[in-house]
C-alpha positions in Angstrom: 34.3 -22.4 6.5 32.9 -19.8 8.9 33.7 -16.1 8.2 35.8 -13.7 10.3 33.9 -10.8 11.8 35.7 -7.4 11.9 34.5 -5.1 14.7 35.7 -1.5 14.2 34.7 2.1 14.2 34.6 4.0 11.0 37.4 6.4 11.8 39.7 3.3 11.4 38.2 2.4 8.0 41.6 2.9 6.2 43.3 0.3 8.3 40.3 -2.1 8.1 40.5 -1.9 4.3 44.1 -3.1 4.4 43.1 -5.7 7.0 40.3 -7.0 4.8 42.6 -7.3 1.8 45.2 -9.3 3.9 42.6 -11.7 5.2 41.1 -12.3 1.8 44.6 -13.0 0.4 44.9 -15.6 3.2 41.6 -17.2 2.0 39.5 -16.0 4.9 35.8 -15.0 4.4 35.2 -11.6 5.9 32.1 -10.0 7.3 31.9 -6.3 8.3 28.9 -4.0 8.9 29.1 -2.0 5.6 26.9 0.8 7.1 24.3 -1.6 8.4 24.2 0.5 11.6 21.9 3.0 9.9 19.2 0.3 9.5 16.3 -0.5 11.8 17.4 -4.1 12.5 21.2 -3.7 12.6 21.3 -5.4 16.0 19.7 -8.6 14.6 22.0 -8.6 11.5 25.2 -8.1 13.5 24.2 -10.6 16.2 23.6 -13.2 13.6 27.0 -12.5 11.9 28.9 -12.7 15.2 27.3 -16.0 16.2 28.2 -17.5 12.8 31.8 -16.3 12.9 34.9 -18.4 13.6 36.4 -15.3 15.4 35.8 -11.6 16.0 38.8 -9.4 15.1 38.5 -6.4 17.4 40.2 -3.3 16.0 40.9 -1.1 19.0 41.9 2.6 18.7 41.3 5.5 21.0 38.0 6.1 19.2 37.0 2.5 19.2 37.4 2.2 23.0 34.4 4.6 23.5 32.4 3.4 20.5 28.9 2.1 21.5 28.8 -0.2 18.6 32.3 -1.7 19.1 31.6 -2.3 22.8 28.3 -3.9 22.0 29.9 -6.2 19.4 32.7 -7.6 21.5 30.4 -7.9 24.6 27.9 -9.9 22.5 30.7 -12.1 21.0 32.0 -12.8 24.5 28.5 -13.8 25.7 28.0 -16.0 22.6 31.3 -17.8 23.2 32.9 -16.6 19.9 36.7 -16.1 20.2 37.8 -12.5 20.2 41.2 -11.4 18.8 42.0 -7.7 19.7 44.3 -5.7 17.4 45.8 -2.6 19.1 46.2 0.6 17.0 48.4 3.1 18.9 47.0 2.3 22.3 48.5 0.5 25.3 47.1 -2.7 26.7 46.4 -1.1 30.1 43.7 1.0 28.4 41.7 -2.1 27.6 38.7 -3.4 29.5 39.8 -6.1 32.0 38.1 -8.9 30.0 40.0 -7.8 26.9 43.3 -7.5 28.7 43.0 -11.2 29.7 42.9 -12.2 26.0 45.8 -12.7 23.5 46.1 -9.5 21.5 48.3 -8.3 18.6 49.9 -4.8 18.5 49.5 -3.2 15.0 50.5 0.3 16.1 53.8 0.2 14.2 52.8 0.2 10.5 56.3 -1.0 9.5 56.2 -4.1 11.8 52.6 -5.3 11.7 52.3 -9.0 12.7 50.2 -10.2 9.7 51.7 -13.7 9.8 50.9 -14.1 13.4 47.3 -12.9 12.8 46.9 -15.4 10.0 48.2 -18.3 12.2 45.9 -17.4 15.1 42.9 -17.2 12.8 43.7 -20.6 11.2 43.9 -22.2 14.7 40.5 -20.7 15.6 38.9 -21.7 12.3 39.9 -25.4 13.0 38.4 -25.4 16.5 35.3 -27.6 16.6 32.5 -25.5 17.9 29.2 -26.8 19.2 26.4 -26.6 16.7 23.9 -23.8 17.3 21.0 -26.2 17.3 20.8 -29.2 19.7 20.0 -32.3 17.6 19.4 -35.7 19.2 22.2 -38.2 18.5 19.7 -40.7 17.1 18.2 -38.2 14.7 18.2 -39.2 11.0 21.4 -38.4 9.2 19.6 -35.9 6.9 18.5 -33.9 10.0 22.0 -33.9 11.5 23.5 -32.7 8.2 20.8 -30.0 7.8 21.6 -28.8 11.4 25.3 -28.5 10.5 24.4 -26.5 7.3 22.2 -24.1 9.3 25.4 -22.8 10.8 27.0 -22.2 7.3 28.3 -18.7 6.6 26.8 -19.2 3.1 23.2 -17.9 3.1 22.2 -20.2 0.2 23.3 -23.3 2.1 21.4 -22.2 5.2 18.2 -21.6 3.3 18.5 -24.9 1.4 18.9 -26.7 4.7 15.9 -25.0 6.4 13.8 -25.5 3.2 14.5 -29.2 3.2 13.5 -29.4 6.9 10.3 -27.3 6.3 9.2 -29.5 3.5 9.7 -32.8 5.4 6.5 -34.1 7.0 8.2 -36.3 9.6 6.6 -35.3 13.0 10.1 -35.2 14.6 11.1 -32.4 12.3 8.7 -30.0 14.1 11.0 -30.2 17.1 14.0 -29.3 14.9 12.0 -26.4 13.4 11.1 -25.1 16.8 14.8 -25.1 17.7 15.6 -23.5 14.4 13.1 -20.7 15.1 15.6 -19.5 17.8 18.6 -19.7 15.5 20.9 -16.6 15.4 20.6 -16.2 11.6 17.4 -14.3 10.8 16.9 -16.1 7.5 16.9 -19.5 9.3 14.6 -18.6 12.1 12.2 -16.7 9.8 11.8 -19.7 7.5 11.4 -22.1 10.5 8.8 -19.9 12.0 6.9 -19.7 8.7 6.8 -23.5 8.5 5.6 -23.7 12.2 2.9 -21.2 11.5 1.5 -23.3 8.7 0.7 -26.0 11.2 -0.5 -23.4 13.9 2.4 -24.3 16.2 2.7 -21.5 18.8 6.4 -21.9 19.1 6.6 -19.8 16.0 5.3 -16.7 17.9 8.6 -15.3 19.3 10.3 -15.5 15.9 7.3 -13.9 14.1 7.2 -11.1 16.6 10.9 -10.5 16.2 10.5 -10.2 12.5 7.6 -7.8 12.9 9.5 -5.7 15.5 12.5 -5.3 13.1 10.3 -5.0 10.0 11.8 -8.1 8.2 8.8 -8.6 5.9 10.4 -11.0 3.4 8.8 -14.1 5.0 7.0 -13.2 8.2 4.3 -10.5 8.5 0.9 -9.9 10.0 -0.8 -12.5 7.9 1.7 -15.1 9.2 0.8 -14.1 12.7 -2.9 -14.6 11.9 -2.2 -18.1 10.7 -1.4 -19.2 14.2 -5.2 -19.2 14.8 -7.3 -18.6 17.9 -4.8 -20.4 20.2 -2.5 -17.4 19.7 -5.1 -14.8 20.8 -4.4 -14.8 24.6 -0.7 -14.2 24.0 -1.4 -11.5 21.4 -3.9 -9.7 23.6 -1.3 -9.7 26.4 1.2 -8.0 24.2 -1.4 -5.7 22.7 -2.2 -4.4 26.2 1.5 -3.8 27.0 2.7 -0.2 26.1 6.3 -1.4 26.3 5.8 -3.3 23.1 5.7 0.0 21.2 3.2 1.4 18.7 4.5 -0.4 15.7 4.3 -3.9 17.3 0.9 -3.3 18.9 -0.6 -1.9 15.6 0.6 -5.1 13.8 -1.0 -7.2 16.5 -4.3 -5.3 16.1 -4.1 -6.0 12.4 -3.7 -9.7 13.0 -6.6 -9.7 15.5 -8.9 -8.6 12.6 -8.5 -12.1 11.2 -8.7 -13.7 14.7 -11.8 -11.9 15.8 -13.1 -14.1 18.7 -14.7 -12.5 21.8 -11.4 -12.0 23.5 -9.9 -10.3 20.5 -13.0 -8.0 20.0 -12.9 -7.0 23.7 -9.2 -6.2 23.4 -9.7 -4.1 20.3 -12.5 -2.3 22.0 -10.1 -1.4 24.8 -7.6 -0.2 22.2 -10.2 2.5 21.1 -9.3 4.3 24.3 -5.6 4.2 23.7 -3.8 7.6 24.0 -2.1 6.7 20.7 -4.1 7.9 17.7 -2.5 5.4 15.4 -3.6 2.5 17.6 -7.2 3.9 17.8 -7.3 4.1 14.0 -6.2 0.5 13.6 -8.7 -0.6 16.2 -11.5 0.9 14.1 -10.2 -0.8 11.0 -9.9 -4.2 12.7 -13.3 -4.0 14.2 -15.1 -3.0 10.9 -17.8 -5.4 10.2 -18.1 -6.8 13.7 -21.8 -6.6 14.6 -21.1 -5.6 18.3 -18.7 -2.9 17.2 -21.2 -0.6 15.3 -21.9 1.6 18.3 -18.2 1.9 19.1 -17.5 2.9 15.4 -20.3 5.5 15.4 -18.7 6.9 18.6 -15.3 7.0 16.9 -16.8 9.4 14.4 -16.5 12.1 17.1 -12.7 11.5 17.4 -10.7 13.7 15.0 -8.0 11.0 14.8 -10.5 8.1 13.9 -13.3 9.9 12.1 -12.1 9.0 8.6 -11.4 5.4 9.5 -14.8 5.1 11.1 -16.6 6.5 8.0 -14.8 3.9 5.9 -15.7 1.2 8.3 -19.4 2.0 7.9 -19.2 0.4 4.5 -19.5 -3.0 6.2 -22.8 -2.1 7.9 -26.4 -1.4 6.9 -29.3 0.4 8.7 -30.8 3.9 9.2 -28.2 4.8 11.8 -25.4 4.1 9.3 -27.1 6.2 6.6 -27.6 9.0 9.1 -24.0 9.0 10.0 -22.9 9.1 6.4 -25.3 11.9 5.6 -23.7 13.9 8.5 -20.3 13.1 7.0 -21.4 14.7 3.7 -21.8 18.0 5.6 -18.4 17.8 7.3 -16.2 20.8 6.7 -13.2 18.4 6.2 -12.9 17.5 2.6 -11.4 14.0 3.4 -14.4 13.2 5.5 -16.9 14.3 2.8 -15.0 12.2 0.2 -15.0 9.2 2.4 -18.7 9.5 3.2 -19.8 9.9 -0.4 -17.4 7.1 -1.4 -19.2 4.7 1.0 -22.6 5.8 -0.2 -21.5 5.1 -3.8 -20.6 1.5 -2.8 -23.6 1.0 -0.4 -26.3 3.2 -2.0 -29.5 4.0 0.0 -32.5 6.0 -1.3 -32.8 7.7 2.1 -29.6 9.5 1.4 -30.8 11.1 -1.9 -31.5 14.6 -0.5 -28.0 14.8 1.0 -26.5 13.4 -2.2 -28.4 16.0 -4.2 -26.8 18.7 -2.0 -23.4 17.0 -2.5 -23.7 17.5 -6.2 -23.0 21.2 -5.5 -19.8 20.5 -3.6 -16.8 22.4 -5.0 -14.7 19.2 -5.0 -15.1 17.1 -8.1 -14.5 13.8 -6.2 -17.4 14.5 -3.9 -19.8 15.7 -6.6 -18.9 13.0 -9.1 -19.2 10.2 -6.5 -22.6 11.7 -5.4 -23.7 11.4 -9.0 -22.6 7.8 -9.1 -24.4 7.0 -5.8 -27.6 8.7 -7.1 -27.4 6.6 -10.3 -27.8 3.4 -8.3 -31.0 4.5 -6.6 -32.6 6.9 -9.2 -36.2 6.7 -10.1 -38.6 8.9 -12.0 -39.4 10.9 -8.8 -35.8 11.9 -8.6 -35.5 13.4 -12.1 -37.2 16.8 -11.6 -34.9 17.5 -8.6 -31.9 16.5 -10.6 -32.8 19.0 -13.4 -33.3 21.6 -10.7 -29.9 20.9 -9.1 -28.3 20.9 -12.6 -29.3 24.5 -13.2 -27.9 25.6 -9.8 -24.4 24.2 -10.5 -21.9 26.7 -11.9 -20.3 25.8 -15.2 -16.7 24.7 -14.5 -16.1 23.4 -18.0 -12.4 24.3 -18.9 -9.8 22.8 -21.2 -12.1 19.9 -22.3 -12.4 18.4 -18.8 -15.7 16.8 -17.8 -17.5 18.8 -15.1 -20.3 17.9 -12.7 -23.0 19.2 -15.1 -21.8 16.6 -17.7 -21.9 13.9 -15.1 -25.5 14.7 -14.2 -26.6 14.9 -17.8 -24.9 11.6 -18.6 -26.9 10.1 -15.6 -30.1 11.5 -17.0 -29.5 10.2 -20.5 -28.8 6.8 -19.0 -32.2 6.8 -17.3 -34.0 7.8 -20.5 -37.8 8.2 -20.6 -40.2 11.0 -21.5 -39.5 13.0 -18.3 -35.8 13.2 -19.3 -36.7 14.1 -22.9 -38.9 17.0 -21.8 -36.2 18.2 -19.4 -33.5 18.2 -22.1 -35.9 20.0 -24.5 -36.4 22.7 -22.0 -32.6 23.1 -21.5 -32.3 23.4 -25.3 -34.0 26.8 -24.8 -32.0 27.8 -21.8 -30.4 31.3 -21.8 -27.0 29.8 -20.8 -25.2 28.7 -24.0 -23.4 25.9 -22.1 -26.7 24.3 -21.2 -28.1 24.5 -24.7 -25.0 22.9 -26.3 -24.9 20.1 -23.8 -28.6 19.5 -24.0 -28.4 19.3 -27.8 -25.7 16.6 -27.7 -27.5 14.7 -24.9 -30.7 14.6 -27.1 -28.6 12.8 -29.8 -27.3 10.4 -27.2 -30.8 9.8 -25.9 -31.8 8.5 -29.3 -35.5 9.6 -29.2 -36.9 10.8 -32.6 -39.3 13.0 -30.7 -36.5 15.5 -30.2 -36.0 16.1 -34.0 -38.4 19.0 -34.4 -36.7 21.0 -31.6 -33.2 20.1 -33.0 -34.2 21.4 -36.5 -35.2 24.7 -34.9 -32.0 24.8 -32.9 -29.8 24.7 -36.1 -30.5 28.4 -36.1 -29.2 29.0 -32.6 -27.2 32.2 -32.3 -24.2 30.5 -30.9 -22.0 28.5 -33.2 -21.0 25.9 -30.5 -24.7 25.1 -30.0 -25.3 24.8 -33.8 -22.3 22.4 -34.1 -23.6 20.2 -31.3 -27.1 20.2 -32.8 -25.7 19.0 -36.1 -23.9 16.2 -34.4 -27.1 15.2 -32.5 -29.1 15.1 -35.8 -26.4 12.9 -37.2 -26.7 10.5 -34.3 -30.4 10.3 -34.8 -29.8 9.7 -38.6 -32.6 12.0 -39.6 -32.8 11.9 -43.4 -35.3 14.8 -43.4 -32.5 17.1 -42.2 -30.2 16.4 -45.1 -31.2 19.5 -47.2 -30.6 21.8 -44.2 -27.3 20.1 -43.3 -26.1 20.4 -47.0 -26.9 24.1 -46.9 -24.9 24.5 -43.7 -21.9 22.6 -45.0 -21.9 24.8 -48.2 -22.4 28.1 -46.4 -19.1 29.9 -46.6 -20.4 32.5 -44.1 -20.8 29.8 -41.4 -18.1 28.9 -38.9 -15.8 26.1 -40.1 -16.6 23.9 -37.0 -20.3 24.1 -37.7 -19.9 23.2 -41.4 -17.6 20.3 -40.4 -20.2 19.0 -37.9 -22.9 19.2 -40.5 -20.8 17.3 -43.1 -20.0 14.6 -40.5 -23.7 14.3 -39.7 -24.4 13.8 -43.4 -21.8 10.9 -43.4 -23.7 9.4 -40.4 -27.1 9.7 -42.1 -25.7 7.9 -45.1 -28.3 8.5 -47.8 -27.0 8.8 -51.4 -27.6 12.6 -51.4 -25.9 12.9 -48.0 -22.8 10.8 -49.0 -22.3 12.9 -52.1 -22.5 16.1 -50.1 -20.0 14.7 -47.6 -17.5 13.9 -50.3 -18.0 17.5 -51.7 -17.1 18.8 -48.3 -14.0 16.6 -48.0 -12.7 17.9 -51.3 -13.4 21.5 -50.3 -11.8 21.0 -46.9 -8.7 19.4 -48.4 -8.3 22.3 -51.0 -8.9 25.2 -48.7 
């Protein structure tokens, strides 16, 4: 059975609550807006509910007479051929619109004498009136199609969906005609599923329903990717809508997104035109949709000069190669806007180029960790021995930002150097082990352990006497990594030296455990007993 639609203004909500209870007691299904008016697509929802109703009960009060929503609802119902039953609340019939005065109405102004029985009888008569199906189905259509067409008008959403799913999964050619009709159905769930099925076979009759779903942001079934499924045949229609400002920014942006997947000559030319749109959002989308198109590189380089599109243009360069691309990214690394520098170095990290090394070296000094760390990652992909001296030079020029245990840019560069290995790295780290800055000495000591080169042992032995306890601790750990058995006597002496800092003694004991000779293991156990008892 179809539902009864109640049209009212919220000032009359108390009466409508009573009305709804009365209708449900009489076994009528009821539909009312329940605050849908605040949503983006309330028109579509309400239109569908009105079309599927057996009748519209129009609750008319002084406020309702001037309500934009109430007037829209009864006018739409009249246009759709849905019976309207006005209920008067403390107003006279002569106040009604002429079209409403011509209808049978019921006066509910006197709360003691409200004609509930008459209302129920009227609704039962209307419910039994045979209304024409929303969809026109040929008389000779198979029985299952006729039955499905009837169920598409069901007030029960599950029944409607089951019917349209059955039609969508049927491969009979005649079903396409039914789906084309269903794509115009008043119920959004029916037309969306019908349009989805039509799009799968690139039937352009799906286009109006898809655009309707996009316009009202009904993303459950239909979206930009569904639009792209229509193929090249849809491009002329899409380009026409893209060029029409009346379509609005949201719709035109979605069309531009779809054209990214339908990038034939006509689509590319239309997206090029969109780069000149006064709407920044549309210019940005045009850049994104053109990214990777060979003809579009000059346009994207030009978009770097537009404050609205510069970030999108930088990101788009990831899909290109060549000296002009590297030059543009290098310029991006010098941009005062942090977001641009981050985007440029992010692209160079993914598409590394040795010609960008000088600019990346400079980016290592950037105050923003994202920029400096990504610059380090980009350099790592193109590093060679000629780059190492410059890296050590930059390393000494970067301020120490090591706080609270967080990795800083210095650490990133040293990790990169350790990964490269080689004699040139070893010599550079040995030089840092004598640096006046304690943070350099400590980090260099640990890096020498990570490097794993036994040639560092002599310098590390000497560094066990460094004046700073943090350096001595890291030196001990490095010797442990290198498993230097010759250092065992010195490490035992440090672990047993009560005048030494606890952290240094613990590091020496752990190094003994790593070295693992019999003498070293015994000394480590002695340390564990001492540490437990203290």
